[in-house]
TORGU-741352 format. One record per residue (C-alpha): residue number from 1; residue in three letters; x, y, z. Coordinates in steps of 0.2 Angstrom, whole numbers, plus 2048, in hexadecimal, padded with zeros to 3 digits. Layout:
<sites>
> NUM;ALA;X;Y;Z
...
</sites>
This chain:
<sites>
> 1;MET;801;801;7FF
> 2;ASN;805;812;7FC
> 3;ALA;806;81F;809
> 4;ARG;7F5;824;807
> 5;GLN;7EC;813;808
> 6;ARG;7F5;810;81A
> 7;VAL;7EE;820;821
> 8;GLU;7DD;81A;819
> 9;ALA;7E1;80B;81F
> 10;ARG;7E4;811;831
> 11;ALA;7D6;81E;832
> 12;GLY;7CC;80C;832
> 13;TYR;7D1;802;83C
> 14;LEU;7D1;814;848
> 15;MET;7C0;814;846
> 16;LEU;7BD;803;847
> 17;VAL;7C8;801;85B
> 18;PRO;7B7;80A;862
> 19;SER;7AB;7FA;85D
> 20;PHE;7B9;7EB;860
> 21;ILE;7B9;7F2;873
> 22;GLY;7A9;7F0;874
> 23;VAL;7A6;7DF;86B
> 24;GLY;7B4;7D9;877
> 25;VAL;7AD;7E3;888
> 26;PHE;79B;7DE;882
> 27;LEU;79F;7CF;87A
> 28;LEU;7AC;7C5;876
> 29;LEU;7B1;7C6;88E
> 30;PRO;79F;7C2;894
> 31;VAL;7A4;7B2;88B
> 32;LEU;7B3;7AD;891
> 33;VAL;7AC;7B0;8A2
> 34;VAL;79F;7A6;8A2
> 35;LEU;7AA;79A;89B
> 36;GLY;7B6;79C;8AA
> 37;LEU;7A6;79B;8B6
> 38;SER;7A1;78C;8AE
> 39;LEU;7AF;781;8B2
> 40;THR;7AC;786;8C8
> 41;LYS;7A1;786;8D2
> 42;TYR;79C;797;8D9
> 43;ASN;78B;79D;8E2
> 44;LEU;791;7B4;8E4
> 45;ILE;797;7B0;8F5
> 46;SER;7A5;7A2;8F7
> 47;PRO;7B3;7A5;8EC
> 48;PRO;7B4;797;8D9
> 49;GLN;7B8;786;8DF
> 50;TRP;7C0;782;8CE
> 51;TYR;7B4;772;8CA
> 52;GLY;7BB;76E;8B7
> 53;LEU;7AD;765;8A8
> 54;GLU;7A2;75E;8B9
> 55;ASN;795;76B;8B8
> 56;TYR;794;768;8A2
> 57;ALA;793;752;8AB
> 58;TYR;786;759;8B7
> 59;ILE;77A;761;8AB
> 60;LEU;77E;758;89D
> 61;GLY;775;74A;8A8
> 62;TRP;769;753;8B1
> 63;ASP;756;753;8A9
> 64;ARG;751;764;8B0
> 65;PHE;75E;76B;8A1
> 66;ARG;75A;75D;897
> 67;ASN;747;763;895
> 68;SER;74D;775;894
> 69;LEU;755;771;883
> 70;LEU;746;767;87E
> 71;VAL;73A;776;882
> 72;THR;746;781;87B
> 73;LEU;745;777;86A
> 74;LEU;732;772;869
> 75;PHE;731;787;86D
> 76;THR;73B;78C;85F
> 77;ALA;733;77E;852
> 78;MET;722;785;85A
> 79;THR;728;797;857
> 80;ILE;734;799;847
> 81;PRO;729;792;83B
> 82;ALA;71D;79D;83F
> 83;SER;725;7AC;83F
> 84;ILE;72D;7AA;830
> 85;THR;71E;7A7;825
> 86;ILE;711;7B3;831
> 87;GLY;720;7BF;82B
> 88;LEU;722;7BD;819
> 89;LEU;70E;7BE;816
> 90;LEU;70B;7CC;81F
> 91;ALA;71C;7D4;816
> 92;VAL;714;7D3;805
> 93;ALA;705;7D6;80A
> 94;VAL;70F;7E8;811
> 95;ASN;718;7E9;800
> 96;ARG;70A;7E8;7F4
> 97;ARG;709;7FC;7FE
> 98;LEU;6F6;7FD;7FE
> 99;PRO;6EE;80B;808
> 100;GLY;6F1;80B;81A
> 101;THR;702;800;818
> 102;SER;70D;80D;820
> 103;TRP;701;80A;831
> 104;LEU;702;7F7;832
> 105;ARG;715;7FA;830
> 106;VAL;716;800;841
> 107;LEU;709;7F6;848
> 108;TYR;713;7E6;844
> 109;VAL;722;7ED;84D
> 110;LEU;71A;7F5;85D
> 111;PRO;71C;7E3;866
> 112;TRP;72C;7E2;862
> 113;VAL;731;7F1;866
> 114;CYS;727;7F0;878
> 115;ALA;732;7E8;888
> 116;PRO;72C;7D4;889
> 117;LEU;72C;7D0;898
> 118;ALA;71D;7E1;897
> 119;LEU;715;7D7;88D
> 120;GLY;717;7C6;894
> 121;VAL;70D;7CF;8A2
> 122;VAL;701;7D4;898
> 123;TRP;6FE;7C7;88F
> 124;ARG;6FD;7BD;8A1
> 125;TRP;6EE;7C7;8A2
> 126;ILE;6E7;7C4;893
> 127;LEU;6E8;7AF;894
> 128;ASP;6E4;7B2;8A8
> 129;PRO;6D6;7A4;8AB
> 130;THR;6D1;7AB;8B6
> 131;ASN;6C9;7C1;8B4
> 132;GLY;6D4;7BE;8A2
> 133;ALA;6CE;7C8;891
> 134;LEU;6D3;7B7;885
> 135;ASN;6C4;7AB;892
> 136;ALA;6B9;7BB;895
> 137;ILE;6B9;7BB;87E
> 138;LEU;6B9;7A6;87D
> 139;GLY;6AC;7A7;88C
> 140;ARG;6B6;799;893
> 141;ARG;6C0;794;89F
> 142;ILE;6D1;78E;898
> 143;GLN;6E1;78B;89F
> 144;TRP;6EC;793;894
> 145;LEU;6FB;796;89D
> 146;ALA;6F9;785;8AE
> 147;ASP;6F5;779;89E
> 148;VAL;701;76E;89E
> 149;ASP;6FC;76C;888
> 150;LEU;6F9;77E;887
> 151;ALA;708;787;892
> 152;LEU;713;786;884
> 153;PRO;709;78A;875
> 154;SER;703;799;87D
> 155;VAL;715;79F;87E
> 156;ALA;71B;79A;86C
> 157;PHE;70B;7A4;867
> 158;VAL;70E;7B4;872
> 159;GLN;722;7B2;86C
> 160;VAL;71C;7B2;85A
> 161;TRP;70F;7C1;85C
> 162;SER;71D;7CB;864
> 163;THR;728;7C8;858
> 164;VAL;722;7C5;846
> 165;GLY;71E;7D7;841
> 166;TYR;735;7D6;844
> 167;ILE;736;7CA;839
> 168;SER;729;7D2;82C
> 169;LEU;734;7E1;82C
> 170;PHE;744;7DB;823
> 171;PHE;73A;7CD;816
> 172;LEU;731;7DD;815
> 173;ALA;742;7EB;80F
> 174;GLY;74B;7D9;805
> 175;LEU;73A;7D8;7F9
> 176;GLN;73A;7EC;7F8
> 177;GLN;74E;7E7;7F0
> 178;ILE;748;7DA;7E3
> 179;PRO;745;7E4;7D3
> 180;THR;734;7E4;7CB
> 181;SER;73A;7E0;7BA
> 182;VAL;73C;7CC;7BF
> 183;TYR;72B;7CC;7C7
> 184;GLU;723;7D8;7B2
> 185;ALA;72C;7C9;7AC
> 186;ALA;725;7BC;7B7
> 187;LYS;715;7C5;7B3
> 188;LEU;719;7C2;79F
> 189;ASP;71E;7AD;7A3
> 190;GLY;70C;7AB;7A8
> 191;ALA;711;7A9;7BD
> 192;GLY;703;7AC;7CA
> 193;PRO;706;7B0;7DA
> 194;ALA;70B;7A3;7E2
> 195;ARG;716;799;7D5
> 196;THR;720;7AE;7D8
> 197;LEU;71F;7AC;7E7
> 198;TRP;728;79B;7E8
> 199;SER;731;79C;7DA
> 200;ILE;739;7AD;7DB
> 201;THR;734;7B6;7EA
> 202;LEU;73A;7AB;7F6
> 203;PRO;74A;7A4;7EC
> 204;LEU;74E;7B9;7EE
> 205;LEU;74C;7BA;7FE
> 206;ARG;75A;7AE;803
> 207;PRO;763;7BA;809
> 208;THR;756;7C1;815
> 209;MET;750;7B0;819
> 210;PHE;761;7AB;81F
> 211;PHE;762;7BA;82C
> 212;VAL;752;7B9;832
> 213;THR;753;7A8;839
> 214;VAL;762;7A9;83C
> 215;THR;75E;7B8;849
> 216;SER;74D;7B1;84D
> 217;ILE;754;79E;855
> 218;ILE;763;7A7;85B
> 219;SER;752;7B1;865
> 220;SER;748;7A3;866
> 221;PHE;756;798;870
> 222;GLN;759;7AA;87D
> 223;VAL;745;7AE;87F
> 224;PHE;747;7B0;891
> 225;ASP;73A;7C2;899
> 226;SER;72A;7BC;890
> 227;VAL;729;7A9;895
> 228;TYR;732;7AB;8A4
> 229;ALA;724;7BA;8AB
> 230;MET;713;7B0;8A1
> 231;THR;71B;7A0;8A8
> 232;GLY;728;7A1;8B4
> 233;GLY;72B;78D;8AD
> 234;GLY;71A;784;8AD
> 235;PRO;712;778;8B2
> 236;ARG;71E;768;8B3
> 237;PHE;728;776;8AB
> 238;THR;720;775;89B
> 239;THR;728;785;897
> 240;ASP;73A;784;89E
> 241;VAL;746;789;892
> 242;ILE;757;78D;891
> 243;ALA;759;79E;896
> 244;SER;74D;79D;8A7
> 245;ARG;759;78D;8AB
> 246;ILE;765;793;8AA
> 247;TYR;75F;7A7;8B3
> 248;ASP;75B;799;8C2
> 249;GLU;768;795;8C3
> 250;ALA;772;7A1;8C4
> 251;PHE;768;7AF;8CF
> 252;VAL;75C;7A5;8D9
> 253;ALA;765;793;8DD
> 254;LEU;778;79B;8DA
> 255;ARG;782;790;8D3
> 256;LEU;789;79B;8C5
> 257;GLY;792;78F;8C0
> 258;ARG;784;782;8BC
> 259;ALA;77E;78F;8B4
> 260;GLY;78D;791;8A8
> 261;ALA;790;783;8A1
> 262;MET;77B;781;89C
> 263;ALA;77E;794;893
> 264;VAL;78F;78D;88A
> 265;VAL;785;780;886
> 266;LEU;778;78B;87F
> 267;PHE;784;793;875
> 268;VAL;78C;783;86E
> 269;VAL;77B;77F;869
> 270;LEU;777;790;85F
> 271;VAL;78B;792;857
> 272;ALA;785;77D;850
> 273;ILE;776;783;848
> 274;THR;77C;795;841
> 275;LEU;78A;78B;83A
> 276;ILE;77C;77C;831
> 277;GLN;76F;78A;82A
> 278;GLN;77D;793;827
> 279;ARG;783;784;81E
> 280;TYR;772;781;815
> 281;PHE;76F;793;80E
> 282;ARG;783;797;807
> 283;LYS;780;78E;7F5
> 284;ARG;76D;791;7F6
> 285;ILE;76F;7A6;7F9
> 286;THR;76E;7B0;7EA
> 287;TYR;776;7C3;7E9
> 288;ASP;775;7C7;7D9
> 289;MET;765;7CF;7D1
> 290;SER;76A;7D5;7C4
</sites>
């Protein structure tokens, strides 16, 4: 590089320093701290004691932790397909630029910008079996959050309701990047709405689909506030998602070593799922729409 290029490169790196500091302090450092805690026995009172891999051996054989993993997987399986499908359909509808769509965008995103804990409290009141608004409308007394078969689908519904607007905005941004000439050519070839959606819109939305899928799955595995506010673990731990289990171990039982081991396992699971998705989408993403 010549002198000018070296000066520009140095200036660019200097501008990146605040971001590097933020990533190091707020992302990498906490990961290393949790990894260190997972190898100790620590209760916030006594000094940490070296425990090695015993915390991992314990949680991997613990029925409660395996149940939390299963509940989280079921929760993800309920929420992700529904959120992505409904979000895509809403984006397609809004993209038609019909009158009032600007107000619809605001309504879609309102649940997402609200605090999850506050939403959980509101929905707990709505689904209350005695004084809840939903049972008052239905004229029946249904134990939405206390029934073993209904608790997890109920909190999954709330998760879909709160995230579908956020997802639809990303799909809307992706739809607006698709040239209208592509749709005009498809229309001239006789493609109907369903064929256009399947053969043109979905393939060209794969970069957006990849981003939405990855971030939604990560968010679903880390869900805590709304579920904890609505059920606190649910009947027979049917809504005891892994984030709730980590919280209880760390701040209720004061077993930070086990909580750290659970957090590391969750981190490894999310990294593995993300890599699998990246490998799947890598050869199926279309960026060139010229």
